[in-house]
N, C-alpha and C positions, 0 to 999 in steps of 0.2 A: 283523233290520235293525240296523245300527250306529247307535246314537243320536247318536254324535258327528258323523255325516254330515248330520244334520238340524238345522234352526234350533232354538234353545232353546225349550222349551215356555213358552207365555204363560198365566198364570192370574191372573185378577183376583178380588178378594174384596170383600165389603161391609165397609168400615172400621168401621161401627157395629154390624154384626151378628155372626153366628157366623163364626169364622175357624178354619181347620184347625190341627191340632197335629202332633206327630211320628207318631202312629199310622198315618195313610194311607201314609207312606213305608215304615214297617215292614211293613205288610200287603201293599203292592204289591210290595215286594222279596221277601217270604216265599214268595209263590206263583210257580210257574214253569209256566204253561200251555203246552201244545203249540201249534204253529202252527195258525192258523185255528180256535182254540177259541172256543166260544160262552160268553160270560161275562155274568153278571148282577151288578151292583153296587147294593146296597140302601142308600138314604139317601146318595146321591152328593154332596149339598151343592153345592159349586161345580164338581163334576166332577173333583176332583183325582185320585182313584184311577184312573179310566179314562184320564185324560190321562197319568199316570205310566206306566201299562202300555203305552200306545200309543207312548210315547217310546222304549221298548226293543223293542217287538214290534208293528209296524204292520199285521200281517196278522190281528189279532184282530177278533172281532165282539162288540161290547160293548153291552149294554142297561143304562142307568143310570136308576134310579127315585128320585124325590124328591117328597115330599109338599108342601113349601113352595113356593108359586109364585114368590116372589122369588128363591129359590135355583135353581129350575128355569130361569128366564130367564138367570141368570148362568152356569149350566152350559152351556146352549145357546150362549150367546155365546162362552164359553171354547172349546168344541168347534169352533165355526165359525172362531174366530180362529186356531186351529192347523191348520185344513184337514182335520179328521177327521170331518166330518159324515157321511161315507160309512161310517165304521167304528164310530162311537159314536152310539147312538140314546138320547135323553133323553126319559123319559116322566114326566108329572106325574100324581100320584095316590097313593092309599093302597095300599101294597104288597099286603096280603092280598086286596084287591078286584081289583087288576090280576092277581094270581097265578092267579085263577080262569079267566082267559081263555087262559092258556098251556097247551099240550099237556104231559102228563107226559113227563119225560125231555128237556126242551128244552135244558138247559144242561150244559156240561162243568164249569163252575165257578160258584159263587155266593159273593160276597164281601160283607162288611159291617163297617163301623166305625160301629155304630149308636148311637143315644141309649141309653147303657147304665147310667144311674143310675136306680134305682127312684124312684117318685114320692115315697115317704116317706123318701128318703135325700138329705139336704142341702137347701139353700135353692134354690127354683126361681127362675131369673133373671126379672126383670121384662120383659126384651126377649124377645118371643115367639119370634123366630128362634133365639136362643140357647137358650131353654128347651126348644123342640122338638128341638134338636140334642143336648141333654145329658141330658134326662130322658125316661123311657119314657111320655110323655104320649100318643103316637100309635102306638107299636110296642113291644110287650114281647118279651123273649127267647123266651118260649114261642110267641107268635104268629109271630115271625120264622122259627123252626125248623120249626114245623108247616106253614107255607105253603111253605117252601123244599124240604123233603124230597122230595116227589113231582116237583118240577121238575128234579131232577138226573138225568142219565143213569145207568144202572148203572155203577159205577166212577167216577162224577163226584164232585167234592169241594166242600166248603164250608169257608171260612176266615173266622174271626170275631176281632175285637179287643174284649176286655172287661176291666173291672177285675179284678185278680188275685183279689180276695176272692170273686168270683163264679165262679171256675174250676170248682168242684165242680158248681154249678148248671148251668153251660154243658154240661159233660160229661153230666150226667143228662138234660138236655133233648135233646141230640143222640142219645144211645142210646135214649131213649124213642121216637124217630122213625126208628130203624134207620139212624142215621148214626154210624159207628164212628170215634172219634178215632184219628188216625194220628201227629200231631205236636203238641207243645206247646212254646211259647217263653215263658219267664218274663222279662219286660222290667223291668229295674231302672235307675233313674237313675244310681246310683253303686254300686260293688261292695259297699260296706259296708251298704247299706240293703235293706230287703225289697222284693220285686217289687211293682210298681204296676200293671202291665198284663200280660195274658196273650194270646197268639195261639194259637188252637186250629184245627187242620185236621182234618176228618173226611171219610170216604168213604162213599158209598152202596153198601152191600154188605159183604162180609166184610172185616174189618180185623185188625190185629195185636191180640194179647191185651192188650198194654200199649203205649201210644203212646210214641214217642221223645220225650225232653225235653231242653231245653238252656236256658241263661240268656244273655240278650242285655243287655249293659251299655252305656248310652249315653255316659256321661261318665267321664273320669279324675277323680281327686280334685281336681285343679287346675282343673277345668271344661272342659278340652279334650275334644273328641269322641274316643272310642276309635277304633281303626283299623277295627273292624267298622262303626261308625256312619259313619265317613268313606267307607268303601267303598259303603255303602247309598246315601248321598247322591250319590256320584260315578257310580253306575250309571244315574242318570236325567239326561237332558239338561235340567235345570232348576236354575237358579242360586240360587233362594230357599231359605231354611232356616227351620224352626220350632224353637224352643228350649224348648218346653214339652210335657209330657204332659197330656192332657185331664183 
């Protein structure tokens, strides 16, 4: 569906709580699901990734999981405000617990821009909503991958956003659970600095011996968005922009 024919997406956030950054836009743009794919979004927050995906492809069937009740209600409200309650189902709860109730091979895609800082890495925010969204207080990388692997159909894919310094760990966990990396994007703020974020895609089943890799740069030296980043934002029917990496 042509997103330009639809009304702009409406997304509200808690002004005092956790607010999305650039990563949801990068991840939602990076995956290209087939029509009518069944997608699971883990740690949906305000529902931004499902909403962005539906703005480009309204025939998807998306399940969005969130552990924080305040964010669950906000995601439900955002989905309803955009008229997509029939295509996006928001579930409240702890993902590994919810995962036990799904049949193996339920999903074509599993996506997550999870809380990706280890508990002993950096200061934990005093705001509980921000802390749970940023640090692995409720969901670790290992637990996320272990719970997700059996839920993918054979040939199904998982796509994750993590700090670049955890890339090796992400790949190790995926392979440990028979999910083979197919693509890696190294995300850097500026061309002259080291990558800050990595996007990793893996497939359930046989994959390439070495995943394809590329670098995605967000800004020019003068602070303007690169053409790549402009194209990513323009691909969604959503006028707001985030100017920070988490």
